[in-house]
C-alpha positions as CSV (number, residue, x, y, z in Angstrom):
1,M,0.0,0.0,0.0
2,L,2.9,2.4,0.8
3,V,4.5,1.7,-2.5
4,L,1.3,2.3,-4.4
5,A,0.6,5.6,-2.5
6,W,4.2,6.7,-3.3
7,S,3.7,5.9,-6.9
8,V,0.5,8.0,-7.1
9,Q,2.2,10.9,-5.5
10,A,5.1,10.7,-7.9
11,F,2.6,10.5,-10.8
12,A,0.8,13.6,-9.5
13,Q,4.0,15.5,-9.1
14,T,5.3,14.5,-12.5
15,H,2.1,15.0,-14.5
16,V,0.2,17.7,-12.6
17,A,2.5,19.9,-10.5
18,E,5.3,20.6,-13.1
19,P,4.7,23.5,-15.5
20,Q,3.4,22.2,-18.8
21,S,1.2,23.3,-21.6
22,Q,-2.5,23.5,-20.8
23,Q,-3.2,20.6,-23.1
24,S,-0.6,18.4,-21.3
25,M,-2.0,19.4,-17.9
26,E,-5.5,18.5,-18.8
27,L,-4.4,15.1,-20.2
28,S,-2.3,14.3,-17.1
29,A,-5.2,15.3,-14.8
30,A,-7.6,13.1,-16.9
31,Q,-5.2,10.2,-16.5
32,L,-5.0,10.8,-12.7
33,F,-8.8,11.0,-12.5
34,D,-9.0,7.7,-14.4
35,F,-6.4,6.1,-12.0
36,A,-8.5,7.3,-9.0
37,K,-11.7,5.9,-10.6
38,Q,-10.1,2.5,-11.2
39,A,-8.7,2.4,-7.6
40,Q,-12.1,3.4,-6.2
41,A,-13.8,0.6,-8.2
42,A,-11.3,-1.8,-6.8
43,D,-12.1,-0.6,-3.3
44,D,-8.6,0.7,-2.9
45,V,-9.8,3.8,-1.0
46,E,-6.4,5.0,0.1
47,A,-4.9,5.0,-3.4
48,A,-8.0,6.8,-4.8
49,R,-7.8,9.3,-1.9
50,T,-4.1,10.0,-2.6
51,A,-4.8,10.7,-6.3
52,Y,-7.8,13.0,-5.5
53,L,-5.8,14.9,-2.9
54,A,-3.1,15.5,-5.5
55,L,-5.7,16.8,-8.0
56,A,-7.2,19.0,-5.3
57,E,-4.0,21.0,-5.3
58,N,-4.2,21.7,-9.1
59,P,-4.1,25.4,-10.0
60,D,-7.1,24.9,-12.3
61,I,-10.3,25.6,-10.2
62,E,-12.4,23.2,-12.2
63,I,-10.0,20.3,-11.7
64,R,-9.6,20.8,-8.0
65,T,-13.3,21.3,-7.6
66,E,-14.1,18.0,-9.4
67,A,-11.4,16.2,-7.3
68,R,-12.7,17.5,-4.0
69,F,-16.3,16.6,-5.0
70,R,-15.4,13.1,-6.0
71,L,-13.3,12.5,-2.9
72,A,-16.1,13.8,-0.7
73,M,-18.6,11.5,-2.3
74,M,-16.2,8.5,-1.9
75,L,-15.5,9.3,1.8
76,A,-19.2,9.6,2.6
77,E,-20.3,6.5,0.7
78,K,-17.4,4.1,1.3
79,G,-15.8,5.3,4.5
80,K,-18.8,6.9,6.2
81,N,-16.4,9.7,6.9
82,Y,-19.1,12.4,6.8
83,R,-17.1,15.1,8.7
84,E,-14.2,15.2,6.3
85,A,-16.6,15.0,3.3
86,A,-18.4,18.0,4.7
87,V,-15.1,19.9,5.0
88,L,-14.2,19.2,1.4
89,L,-17.6,20.3,0.1
90,R,-17.3,23.5,2.2
91,E,-13.9,24.2,0.6
92,I,-15.6,24.0,-2.8
93,L,-18.3,26.4,-1.8
94,D,-15.7,28.8,-0.4
95,E,-14.5,29.2,-4.0
96,K,-17.7,28.6,-5.8
97,P,-20.7,29.7,-3.6
98,N,-23.2,29.1,-6.5
99,A,-22.4,25.5,-6.9
100,A,-25.9,24.3,-6.3
101,R,-25.2,20.5,-6.6
102,V,-22.4,20.8,-4.0
103,R,-24.8,22.5,-1.6
104,V,-27.3,19.8,-2.1
105,E,-24.8,17.1,-1.3
106,L,-23.5,19.1,1.7
107,A,-27.1,19.3,3.0
108,R,-27.4,15.5,2.6
109,I,-24.2,14.9,4.6
110,Q,-25.2,17.4,7.3
111,A,-28.4,15.4,7.7
112,L,-26.4,12.2,7.9
113,M,-24.4,13.8,10.7
114,G,-27.6,14.7,12.5
115,N,-27.2,18.5,11.8
116,L,-30.7,18.9,10.5
117,G,-30.8,22.7,10.9
118,A,-27.6,23.1,9.0
119,A,-28.9,20.7,6.3
120,E,-32.1,22.8,5.8
121,R,-30.0,26.0,5.6
122,E,-27.9,24.5,2.8
123,L,-31.0,23.4,0.9
124,R,-32.5,27.0,1.1
125,A,-29.2,28.4,-0.1
126,A,-29.2,26.0,-3.0
127,Q,-32.7,27.0,-3.9
128,A,-31.6,30.7,-3.8
129,A,-28.7,30.0,-6.1
130,G,-31.0,28.7,-8.8
131,L,-31.2,25.0,-9.7
132,P,-30.9,23.3,-13.0
133,P,-34.0,21.1,-13.8
134,E,-32.1,17.9,-13.2
135,I,-31.3,18.8,-9.6
136,E,-34.9,19.9,-8.6
137,P,-36.0,16.3,-8.0
138,L,-33.0,15.7,-5.8
139,I,-33.8,18.8,-3.7
140,R,-37.4,17.6,-3.2
141,F,-36.2,14.2,-2.1
142,Y,-33.7,15.6,0.4
143,A,-36.2,18.2,1.7
144,Q,-38.8,15.5,2.2
145,A,-36.4,12.9,3.7
146,L,-33.8,14.5,6.0
147,G,-34.3,11.2,7.7
148,A,-31.0,9.3,7.6
149,R,-30.1,10.7,11.0
150,K,-26.9,10.2,12.9
151,P,-27.5,8.2,16.1
152,F,-25.1,10.3,18.3
153,G,-23.0,13.4,18.1
154,G,-21.9,16.6,19.7
155,S,-20.2,20.0,19.5
156,L,-17.9,22.1,21.5
157,E,-16.9,25.8,21.5
158,V,-14.0,27.2,23.7
159,A,-13.1,30.9,23.8
160,F,-11.3,33.6,25.8
161,A,-14.0,36.1,26.8
162,P,-13.1,39.7,27.7
163,D,-16.1,41.5,29.2
164,S,-16.6,45.0,30.4
165,N,-19.4,44.0,32.8
166,V,-19.3,40.4,33.8
167,N,-22.1,40.7,36.3
168,R,-24.4,42.9,34.2
169,A,-24.5,45.4,37.1
170,T,-25.0,49.1,37.5
171,R,-22.1,51.6,37.4
172,S,-23.7,53.7,40.2
173,E,-22.2,53.5,43.7
174,T,-25.6,53.9,45.4
175,L,-29.1,52.4,45.1
176,G,-32.2,54.6,45.6
177,T,-34.9,53.1,47.9
178,V,-38.0,54.3,49.6
179,I,-36.0,54.7,52.9
180,G,-33.0,56.5,51.3
181,N,-29.9,55.7,49.3
182,F,-27.9,52.5,50.0
183,D,-24.2,52.2,49.3
184,L,-23.5,49.3,46.9
185,S,-20.6,47.0,47.6
186,R,-17.9,46.6,45.0
187,D,-19.2,43.2,43.8
188,A,-22.7,44.6,43.3
189,R,-21.3,47.2,40.8
190,E,-20.0,46.9,37.2
191,T,-17.0,44.7,37.1
192,S,-14.8,43.9,34.1
193,G,-12.9,40.7,33.6
194,L,-11.3,38.2,31.3
195,G,-12.9,34.7,31.5
196,L,-12.9,31.4,29.7
197,S,-16.2,30.6,27.8
198,L,-17.1,27.0,27.2
199,R,-20.2,25.6,25.4
200,G,-21.0,22.1,24.4
201,Q,-23.7,19.6,23.7
202,A,-24.0,15.9,23.1
203,Y,-27.0,13.8,21.9
204,V,-28.1,10.3,21.3
205,R,-30.9,9.5,18.9
206,A,-32.9,6.2,18.7
207,A,-35.2,5.6,15.7
208,V,-38.6,4.2,16.5
209,D,-39.8,4.2,12.9
210,P,-38.9,6.2,9.8
211,H,-41.0,9.1,11.0
212,V,-40.3,9.0,14.8
213,D,-37.1,9.4,16.8
214,I,-36.4,9.5,20.6
215,L,-33.8,12.2,21.2
216,L,-31.7,12.5,24.4
217,R,-29.7,15.7,24.6
218,A,-27.2,17.1,27.2
219,S,-25.9,20.6,27.0
220,G,-23.7,22.8,29.2
221,A,-22.2,26.3,29.3
222,A,-19.7,28.0,31.6
223,R,-18.0,31.3,32.1
224,V,-15.0,30.9,34.4
225,Y,-13.0,33.7,36.0
226,R,-9.8,33.6,38.1
227,D,-11.3,34.3,41.5
228,G,-14.6,32.4,40.9
229,E,-16.8,35.2,42.3
230,F,-18.6,35.6,39.0
231,D,-18.4,32.1,37.6
232,D,-21.6,31.1,35.8
233,Y,-22.3,27.5,35.1
234,A,-25.4,25.9,33.6
235,M,-26.3,22.4,32.4
236,S,-29.5,20.7,31.2
237,F,-30.9,17.4,30.0
238,Q,-33.7,16.9,27.5
239,A,-35.5,13.8,26.4
240,G,-38.5,13.3,24.1
241,P,-39.8,12.3,20.7
242,Q,-39.3,14.0,17.3
243,F,-41.9,13.5,14.5
244,L,-41.6,14.0,10.8
245,S,-45.0,14.9,9.3
246,G,-44.7,15.6,5.6
247,T,-42.3,18.5,5.4
248,D,-42.8,19.5,9.0
249,R,-40.7,18.4,12.0
250,I,-42.2,18.5,15.5
251,S,-40.2,17.9,18.7
252,L,-41.4,17.5,22.3
253,A,-39.2,17.1,25.3
254,G,-39.0,17.0,29.1
255,L,-36.4,19.3,30.5
256,V,-34.4,19.5,33.7
257,G,-31.7,22.1,34.3
258,W,-29.3,23.5,36.9
259,R,-27.5,26.8,37.2
260,W,-24.7,27.8,39.6
261,Y,-23.4,31.4,40.1
262,G,-20.3,32.3,42.0
263,R,-19.8,28.5,42.4
264,E,-22.9,28.3,44.5
265,P,-26.3,26.7,43.5
266,Y,-28.5,29.4,42.0
267,E,-31.5,27.8,40.3
268,F,-33.1,24.4,39.5
269,S,-35.7,24.1,36.8
270,Y,-37.8,21.5,35.1
271,G,-40.7,21.4,32.5
272,L,-41.7,20.7,29.0
273,T,-40.6,22.2,25.6
274,G,-41.9,22.0,22.1
275,N,-40.7,22.9,18.6
276,L,-42.2,23.1,15.2
277,Q,-40.3,23.7,11.9
278,H,-42.3,24.3,8.8
279,P,-40.9,25.2,5.3
280,L,-42.2,28.3,3.6
281,G,-41.6,27.8,-0.1
282,K,-38.2,26.8,-1.3
283,R,-36.0,29.4,0.4
284,A,-37.6,30.0,3.8
285,Q,-38.5,28.2,7.0
286,M,-40.7,29.1,10.0
287,R,-39.8,27.9,13.5
288,V,-42.0,28.0,16.5
289,D,-40.7,27.3,20.0
290,G,-42.6,27.0,23.3
291,A,-41.9,26.0,26.8
292,V,-43.6,25.7,30.2
293,T,-41.1,25.4,33.1
294,R,-40.9,25.7,36.9
295,S,-37.9,27.4,38.4
296,E,-36.8,27.1,42.0
297,D,-34.5,29.9,43.2
298,R,-31.9,28.5,45.6
299,R,-31.3,31.9,47.2
300,S,-34.8,33.2,47.7
301,S,-38.0,31.2,47.6
302,L,-39.9,34.5,46.8
303,R,-38.4,34.2,43.3
304,D,-39.7,30.7,42.6
305,A,-41.8,30.9,39.5
306,D,-43.7,29.3,36.7
307,R,-42.4,30.4,33.3
308,Y,-44.2,30.4,29.9
309,S,-42.5,31.3,26.7
310,L,-43.3,31.4,23.0
311,S,-41.2,32.5,20.0
312,V,-41.7,32.5,16.3
313,G,-39.0,33.0,13.7
314,I,-38.5,33.0,10.0
315,D,-35.2,32.2,8.2
316,R,-34.6,32.9,4.5
317,A,-31.8,32.5,2.0
318,F,-31.7,35.6,-0.3
319,T,-28.8,34.1,-2.4
320,S,-26.5,31.1,-2.0
321,S,-24.2,33.1,0.2
322,F,-26.5,35.7,1.8
323,G,-29.5,35.3,4.1
324,G,-31.1,36.3,7.3
325,G,-34.1,36.0,9.6
326,V,-36.4,37.7,12.0
327,H,-38.0,36.5,15.2
328,A,-40.5,37.6,17.9
329,S,-40.9,36.2,21.4
330,G,-43.0,36.5,24.5
331,L,-42.3,35.5,28.1
332,R,-44.4,35.3,31.3
333,R,-42.9,34.7,34.7
334,A,-45.4,34.1,37.5
335,A,-43.3,34.3,40.8
336,R,-44.4,33.7,44.3
337,D,-43.9,37.4,45.1
338,P,-45.8,39.6,42.6
339,G,-42.8,42.0,42.7
340,Y,-40.7,39.4,41.0
341,S,-43.4,38.4,38.5
342,T,-42.7,39.8,35.0
343,A,-44.1,39.9,31.5
344,G,-42.2,40.8,28.4
345,G,-41.4,40.3,24.8
346,G,-38.8,40.8,22.2
347,I,-38.0,41.2,18.5
348,G,-34.8,40.7,16.6
349,G,-33.1,39.8,13.4
350,Y,-29.9,38.7,11.8
351,L,-28.1,38.8,8.5
352,F,-25.3,36.4,7.4
353,V,-22.9,36.6,4.4
354,E,-20.3,34.2,3.2
355,M,-17.2,35.9,1.7
356,G,-14.7,33.3,0.6
357,K,-13.6,31.4,3.6
358,V,-15.3,33.8,6.1
359,T,-18.8,33.6,7.4
360,S,-20.0,36.9,9.0
361,V,-23.1,37.4,11.0
362,L,-24.8,40.7,12.2
363,S,-27.6,40.4,14.8
364,I,-29.7,43.0,16.6
365,K,-32.3,42.5,19.3
366,Y,-34.7,44.4,21.5
367,D,-36.4,43.1,24.7
368,Y,-39.1,44.7,26.9
369,L,-39.8,43.6,30.5
370,E,-42.1,44.9,33.2
371,A,-42.9,43.6,36.7
372,D,-46.5,43.1,38.0
373,K,-46.0,45.2,41.1
374,R,-43.4,47.4,42.8
375,L,-41.2,45.7,45.3
376,F,-41.5,47.3,48.7
377,L,-37.9,48.5,48.8
378,Y,-37.9,50.3,45.4
379,P,-39.7,53.5,44.6
380,K,-40.9,52.4,41.2
381,R,-42.2,49.3,39.5
382,R,-39.5,47.6,37.4
383,V,-39.7,48.4,33.7
384,D,-36.7,47.4,31.4
385,N,-35.8,48.1,27.8
386,R,-32.8,46.1,26.6
387,Y,-30.9,46.6,23.3
388,E,-28.2,44.3,21.9
389,V,-26.1,44.3,18.8
390,G,-23.6,41.6,17.9
391,V,-21.2,40.7,15.1
392,S,-19.3,37.5,14.6
393,A,-16.9,35.9,12.0
394,T,-16.0,32.3,11.5
395,L,-12.6,32.0,9.8
396,R,-12.5,28.7,7.9
397,K,-9.2,29.7,6.2
398,F,-7.4,28.8,9.4
399,R,-9.5,25.6,10.0
400,V,-7.8,22.7,11.8
401,G,-9.8,19.5,11.1
402,S,-13.5,20.4,11.7
403,F,-12.7,23.3,14.0
404,A,-12.3,26.9,13.0
405,P,-11.4,30.2,14.8
406,I,-14.3,32.4,15.7
407,L,-14.5,36.1,16.7
408,K,-17.4,37.7,18.4
409,L,-18.2,41.2,19.7
410,S,-21.4,42.4,21.3
411,F,-22.8,45.6,22.8
412,E,-25.6,45.4,25.3
413,R,-27.6,48.3,26.9
414,N,-30.4,47.8,29.5
415,T,-32.3,50.9,30.7
416,S,-34.4,50.3,33.8
417,T,-36.6,52.2,36.3
418,I,-34.6,50.3,39.0
419,E,-31.1,51.6,39.2
420,L,-29.7,48.2,40.1
421,Y,-30.7,46.8,36.7
422,D,-29.5,49.7,34.6
423,Y,-26.2,48.8,32.8
424,K,-24.0,48.8,29.7
425,R,-21.9,45.9,28.6
426,I,-19.3,45.2,25.8
427,A,-18.2,41.6,25.5
428,G,-16.0,39.7,23.1
429,E,-14.9,36.1,22.4
430,V,-11.8,34.8,20.6
431,G,-11.8,31.0,20.3
432,I,-12.5,27.9,18.3
433,T,-15.8,26.3,17.3
434,A,-16.9,23.3,15.3
435,A,-17.1,24.3,11.6
436,F,-19.7,21.6,10.9
């Protein structure tokens, strides 16, 4: 096998890499394609892989595109190496974003890895790029049957996180109350810091029949600082069925979650969640999320509450490399003390664009919240208006395996009738994230 691999590399260097006439280069590339095809037919995957990798370095974009595409298909079909296949298809789209057939295959492979949301985004982008008639049936097939689902998987994101206001606290040194001004301690005021941000999830999927799965999911997030005073940890588990009904996908799950703040227990919650995803034509999708949960505050039983939430969002691909979405949400929190009971809602949107090997996202959001009653200590009933703007960039040019660098920056402003909740915050992240 080593001798054969060396021979293919020597063949590639002799017939592809050396400067030759365009006619000679095309002939040698054709010969190498033929070698790879024969090796693949003989189930010699390594020899075929070596030949395709040599062709993938060809200066002719059409040759390297074809080589990457064939290698991706071989890896997915013969080796079940979906992650590397997805990376190869993404490299093609970095250079040729309007390659509709490539997007369709990337959608299929994303579905095989269990990334159904990513698969649907690729299908919408393929539709926006415009499809030749022969690919339309393939699109309809994949859109109807994103059903070959990966039985388990996960993701991880790690980043350094500078933050101007890690505790989302006021800058004021005093707090106005009905009995006078109170001095706020240093840890109750705005505090900056550099932390480590970690997010991850893992899931296991068990198929009941072609239209029903049972999904178990675990997720966690943490912000860790040197002294631990503002450490924020959260983890949750969900379990429940997912249904495919025509082009719709419906998910129901039981939820249990924990949160710790300052390394001490902060909240325990449990309840039910639901989700509906419905396509709107070829380029858009509607998503509806709802939840009914019970939260138990470990620091004050007066804040124990029943929470009800509902959100509706629409995502749309405008072109193969440009898209966006809008969403609206409502939240009701019925606490034991009416002063901690709140109602609110929000609206937001985002735009994304792929420019070569960089995916950039701009998001904006507004949230409104008001309390049922005034807490005895405060002179006014709480009313908040929160604004947030964020930008991020995923740099696939510096990808290592299936991970790529990511940069994030956000600005947050909350205005409140209660001085304690009035704050500004600028936060960033520099880290790595799974590219697929």
